[in-house]
Each structure stands twice: as C-alpha cells, then as structure tokens.
N, C-alpha and C positions, 0 to 999 in steps of 0.2 A: 555393530558397527561399521559403517565401509570402510576402511582404511586403506592405504597407501599401497601393501601388501597385497590386501584382495585383486585390488584394480590393478595390479603389477599383473597380479597372476590369467585375469582375467582375458586383459588386452592381449597377453603373450596366448593363451590360451583360441583366441578367435583368429588372432594371425598367424597361427603354426608357429609359433618362434619358442614354446614352451620345452625346458628342456624333461625328461623324465618326474626328475624329481620336484620339479614344482607342477608336475598334473599331477602326480601323487597328492603334493601339499593341497591341491584345489580341492582334491577330491573328498579330501580327510574334512576339508572347511565345509563343504556340502554338505555334508550327511550330517553334520553336527552344527549347523547355522543357519536357520529358518532365515533370518533377513539376506544373508551370502546367498542362497537358493533363489529368494524373490529376484533379488539384483542380478545373478549370473544367468536367471529366464529372460530377463527383461533385456540381457545384452545379447542374448543368443536371437532373440526374436527382432532387436533394432537391427545386425547384423544382417540377419538373412534379408530384410525388408528392403536396406539399403543395398544388398548385392542382387537382387530381386530388381530394383528400380531402374538403377545405373545400368544393367548387363541389359533390360529390356529397350533402354532409351538408344543404345551401339546397336540392337539387334544380334545380343549372344547368347551363348545358350547358359544357364544360372547355374552352377556347379553347387554342390551340396556342399551345405556347413556343416566343418568338421571340427566340434570343440575341442578336441585336445591335437598334436602336430604326430605326422607319418613316423617320426620318429620316436614316439611312445605308442605302438600297436599291439604290444600288450597289454597295455592299459584301459586301449581306445574304446573298447568294448563295456567296459566298465563306466566309462564317462560316459557315453550313447547313451546304456542303462540310465544311469541319474537322472539327466536330463530325458529322456523320455518319460520317466517317472515321475518327476516333478511336474514333467506338463499334462500327465494324465491326471496328477493331483491338484492339479490350479482350474481343469473341468470339473470334477468330480464333488471338489471340496462346497465349494458356493451350493449344491446341491442339496448335502448333507449336512449340512449350516445354515441357523437363518442370517442374512446378509446385514452388512454392519455399516455406518457410515464411514466416507474416507476420515481419516484425520485432518484432513483442510482440503478445500478445493480454491484453484486460482480464480478472483474474482473481476480482477482488474490487472490489465498488462499496458504499457507505454514503453515500446519499441522494445519487448523483452525477448532477449534470443539466447539459449544455452549455447556452452564451449563448443558445442559441435557447428555452429549456426542455425539450427532449427529455431523457430518460434514458439514460446509460449503463447497460449492460447488460453483465453476466459471460459471457464466451465472444465479446465482438468482438475483429476482430485491430484490430492497431494497423499501421497504414503511415506511412512517414514524411511529414511535413505537420503544421501547425500543428495542434492543438485548442485548447481554452477548457474548463475547470471552471468554474461561475458558485457552485457551493457543491458539498459535498459530499467526498467521497476515494474517490479508484479508486487500484486499484495494476493493474501492468503488469507482468511476465512477459517477458523479452527470451527471444528463442530461444538467445544463450548462458548463459542462466541468473541474468542480473542480474532483481532486483527491485525497481520504484521504484513508491512510494506518492505521488501528488502528494495533497493537502488543498488546497480551494477557498477564496477567489475564487483559478485559477489562469490563466495565460496560457504557454503551454508547445509545443515542437514540437521530432517524434524526427524526427533525422535519418540514422541509420542504429542497427544492432545496437549501436554502440559509444557513440552521442553522442545527448545529450539536449540541451535548450536552454530556461532558463526566463528568463521576460522576468518575470514575477511569482506570488510564491504561495510553496507548500513541498513539501519534496519530501524523503523517505527513502529510501534507495540502499542495498541489503543488496547486496553483488557477490562472488561466487564464482571459484575460481582460477579458471574460464574465461572470465569476463569481466575480469579485469585491466587498468586502463588504462581502464576505463571512464569516460567525459567528462560533468559536466552544467556548463555554459559557462551563462553570464550577461553580462550588461553590462558587468561591472567586474570578474567573477573566472573564469580558467578553472581547474575543479577537475578534476585527474586520480585515479579511484581507483589504489590501491597492494595491494587487497587489506582490504577495510575494509566496516564501514558507516556511516556519514554522514548528516548533515541538510544541508540549505541552505535558507536563505528571502531572498527577493527580495523588500523593500519596494516602495510606487507611485513612491520618489524612486532606486529601482534598487540601492539598497543591499544589499551580500550579506552575509549572517552563514554559517559555515561550520562546523560541528561535530561532532565525529568521535567517535562511540560505541567502534567496536573498530578497531586496525589503523591504517593512515595515510593520508593523502591528500597531493597535490603541489597545491599552488596558485599561478599568477601572478595578477597584475593586466595590466590593457590596456597599460600600457607599459613589457610586455615585461622586468620587473624578475627577478632570479634567483629561483628558484622555491623556494616557503616549505615545508617539512614541516611536516605538520601531524599527530599524532600521539593516541592515543585519548585522551581526559581534555580534550583542549585545544580554543582558539575562535578564529577570526580572522574581520574583518569588514573588506570590500574595498568602495571606493565611487567612483564613475566621474570624480570631480573630488580625489582624492586620487591622489598615487603609490608609497605607500607603503597593506604588511598589516599590521594593527594585531592586536595579541593584545586578546582580550578573554574575560571570565570565561565557563568553560563552563556553561553554561545549557541544559536542555533541555528543555524548558516548552513552546515553540511548536512541539515536533517528538511531544509526547505524546498527539496525536489521530491524527497518522498513522503513530509508527513501532508502535503494537501491529496497525494493519492490515500492515504490511508483513512484522508475525513471525506473521501467521495470525492473528490475532482479530480480530472482527467488530466485536463491542461488547462491553460493558460496562457493567452498573447496577449503583445501589444502592452500596455501599460498597467498590469495586474500585478500586487502582488500580496501572494497569503502570508496570513499572520502564524506562526509558528504559537502556541498555548503556552504561558506564563505568570508570573504574578503581577504584571504587567499587561495582561491580556484585557484589553479595555479599550473602546472606539474612543472615547475623550481623549485617551495617551498618541493617536496616533495622526499629527498632522502631517499630512504631506500633499505637496504641489504638484510631484511627478505623477502619481500612481492611484489608481481604484485598488483602496485595500479592503482582505476579506478574509470578513472573521467569520470560522465556525460556530456557530450557535446552538441550540439546543438537538441533539441526535436519537431518531426512530422514537418521537413523542407522539401521544394521541389523542388530541385536544377532545375533551369532552362539551366543548363547544364549537356552534359554526365558525368558519373563520374567513372573512370577507377579504377580498382580493382589487387588484388593479388589474391584472391582467393573467390571461389563460391560455388562447388561443394564440399561435405562431402568428406572428407580422409585429408592430409600431404599438407600442406605448401612445394612447392619446386622452387625454384629459374625462373623464365624465361624471357624473350625479352620483353622489352616495348614494342611494338609494338603486341605480343600474349597476352596481358592480357584482359580478360573479360573488360566488360563496363556496367555498369547501363545505363538505360532508362533516359533521363529528365523527369521530373515532379514526379517522383517517392519521396512522403513522403516517411522521415526515419529520424530515431531518431540517432546518435553520442554516441559512446565513446571510451574514449582514455585509452589503457589499458600500462601501463611503468612498466620495472626495471630501476632507477638510483642508481646505485651503488657509495658509496664516501668508502676512508680510514676508517678503525676502525679499533680499539684493538692494541696486541700483534702483527696480523699479515697482516700489513693496506691492503696492497696489495693483498689478498686472493681474488683470484675467488671465486662470489658469482652463486650458483646453487639455483632458486626459481622455485618452480611446484603450479600449481594449478588449478583449475575447476571453468569456470562461464556459467551458467546457464541463457538465457534470455526469458522473457514472449512472448516474437513475433519471427518469424524467423529469422535468421541471412541470411543478401542480398549479405551482400560484407564482407570482409576483406581486410583490409590495410597495406603492412607494409614494403614496399620496398622506397627507402630516394625519390626520384622520385616522386611516386603515392601519399606518404604519403605531401608532402609540397602544389601540387596541390589538395589533400582534403583540404588542410586546409582555403584557401581560402575560402571553402563551409561553412565547419563544423566549423574550430577552434575558441575558444573561444578568444572574441574582446580584442585588446588590451595584447596579452600574445604572447611573445616573444617564439618559440617554437626551442628545442635543433636541432642538426645537425650528421648526420654520426648515427643514429640513426636503421636501418634496422639490425631484427635479420638475426642470421646466420644458416640454415637450414644444415642439414647435407650432403654434396655432396655423390652421388651414389656408394658404395661402400667402400667408407670411413670409416674402422672402426675405429678410432681414437674418443676418449670422448670427451666433450666439445661442443659441439655443441646444437644450440636453435631446439625446438619445438613445430610446432602448430599443432592441428589436428581440423577440423571440423565434429562434431557427425554427425551422419545418421538422428537426430532431427530435424538437421538444427537449434537449437539454444543452443548447446553446445559446445564450448571451451575447448580443453586440450593444457596448456599450460608450457612449459618448458623453462627457459631463462638462460643463463651463461652469468655474464658480471664481467670484469673486473672493479675495483673500479675505478672514474671518466672519465665511458664509461654509454651510455645510450640506451637501446631497447623499442620501443616504436608498440603497432599497434592497429589500429585505426578498430573499427567496427561496420557498420551499418546493423542498423535492423528496419524492417521491420514498419511502424507505423500507420498502418491504424485505 
C-alpha cells in the first residue's frame, strides 16, 4: 500500500530535502516492498520527464535527477544503484515472464484530472496503487469484468482486480457474475458485492453511505460486527466513530453523475434525465413533463434473431414502411436504452402540450434506433425489462415533408454515430418512446 509516510519520503527525495535518516528509511522500504519500488520508479520517471519538458521550453540545460539529497552523499551511491537495478529489472522481467493483462483499464473519461493537473486518458492501464481524481469522472473496467466509475474529487487505491479502497469521493460499481465478491473498502465500512450494482460515497469525515441499485451487498463496519445484508432499494450509513450500521433513506441523487458513465453514457445535455436503477425502476413509474427520461435496459446481449430498426445511418428520422426498415444481423452484442417522454396533466393549464429537447452521447457507437410502434413491440421481446408492461401508441411523429406547421417531433443521429439530438412534443396522458441500441464490444 502506498501510505502517506512513503509518499513523504519520495517527495522529499525528489525535492532534495530528505534527511539522512529519511533517505535510509526510504532505501530500506524500497528493498523490501515491490509496490513501493514500482511507485518510486514511476515518481522518478515522472519527475525527470517534467524537468526535461519545462527546461526545454525555457531553453535551459536539463540537470540530472538526484534521487537523494546532497546532504546524504555517502548513501547516494546505494540509492542510485537501487534505482538503476529497479529500472533494469523493469526492462528485463517482461522478457523473462509471460505478460499479464493490467488489473484494469480506463475506458471512459469526462473531464478527469489528476491532482497534479494532468489529464486521465481513455485506454490507460491501471495497476495496483494509489490514484487521485481532482475532478471529473473516470470509468475503470477490471480484467474480471467489474466496472467502477469514480467521481472526483476522490482519493482511492486499486489493490487488485477484486478490491478497491475509497478514501473519499463517490464510486458506482456494476459487478457481473465473473467478479462476484468484489470489495470496496472505506475507513468505516467493508462492502462485499454479492452480484449487484451499487454506489459508495465517502465524505471528508470518513462517513460512508452505501446505496444498492440492484441485487445485494454485504456490509460490515470496522468493529467486526455481524455482516449486514443490504438489498436492492436499500441504503445504509457507517461512521468511524460509531459501532452501528444505520439504515437511511434510499436516495440516488449523489450517484446520478457517476451512474450514467458506469452505464455507458458519456454525456447528456438539455432536458435529459438518467434514472438510477432501484425497486421502482420501471418506465411506467416515471411521468415527467420536463425531461426525456433515460432507462438502461439489457446490457451486452446477443440476440439469436434479426432485429428490425428505424434508423441506422446519421441523419434525421423519417417514417418508412415496415418492409423498408433496416435489419441488424443476429449475434451482435448490444446494449439497449429506452428514452421516453411521459406527459401528465399539471398546473393551471393541465392540458398544455409539452415540448422537451435534449442531447445524449454514448461511449460506444449507436447501431440502431427504434421508434415505430410495431418495431418497439418486437424489440421488447428481446430487450424489454422483465415483468414490465410497456405502453402503446408511443411512436414519435416527425414532420412530414413540406409541412411547415409547428409541433412535430425530431430525432437526429449525429455523424459521430454516438450522439442523438431529440425534440419531443407530447400532450398530457400520452407517451413518446425511443429505443437506442448501442454496440457492446
């Protein structure tokens, strides 16, 4: 584990302010701790890169990097020898042992910055160690299939493919069968997944809130009391200065930024509302006059039958005959999302027609959009949520060619094939729905 003491020794070493005792302690730690050696080498390389970069920009000579201060010259040779030996091992070992996949990789980022101001980039590998997210969102996909999204400001450690320690910040996790038993630890709680989707929030005082979106988790506090089973639609709170795990109201608001990224949505703008799952996760339970509501449906599902859709190419949706609609081949792995505007009578003018517009961008390409009634019904047999009764007469009404009257719906697939621009017009008591099928490779 990369603790504060090691961090302090490394910082002082690179800044040439370490005492002889601190330099000796650092050397002893590097000899006996593989994780500390990796951290030290990365810090030296980063420090050297930054000095080269900024010295080059200013036209200055680049001084050599001294891992230990001048005040500790009699220990300097040994320190440099360690660094050189570790660097050599880093080059030689990959050729002597089979390469293994990284613990996780960063698959999505939304304005994600480290504490030093550098940007996280999608595609980066994540190995065991400490990470800081100053702001923004990043999603890590673990080698066992677990997906964890972190919202900054956050400080956390990746211990291995089955365990993360959250010191502060917000995470949401979706855990498949291949990663059941995944652990999120905090200073106040030990959270063990039992096959679920859940969120964990840690405040500055270490207070930990756990909210279970789907499935169940097992929670214990630091006093090793009996495990507490927390199920879908339940939430608990644990504190460092308390021996109890307390039930609290199920409230998903703090996770509403991280959960869409965990579900494959990069961004929504305008009047779009992404719904966190829970016991009331049902399109029929979400009347809303102000938002187009987004529901995740089936994830990574490969249909054994062809799927007819209304739109596959960039451009604006227009009505077409059933036999003219594009067909997606069977066997494609797809993730489905349902977008809807379900208007209801409200206010002094209860029958006023509602007009809502928004934009949604997915992390993966959109392969098909469905909105006609017949095709929506067909696709529900494949992608619909179990035990959910979907509405009827819900097709959006695009503007007929040459018709200049106001009040029509609009649906445009952008050239990037990841973004939809939507404007829906609906009378209270009526429903508009759009099913979006996204690549799930």
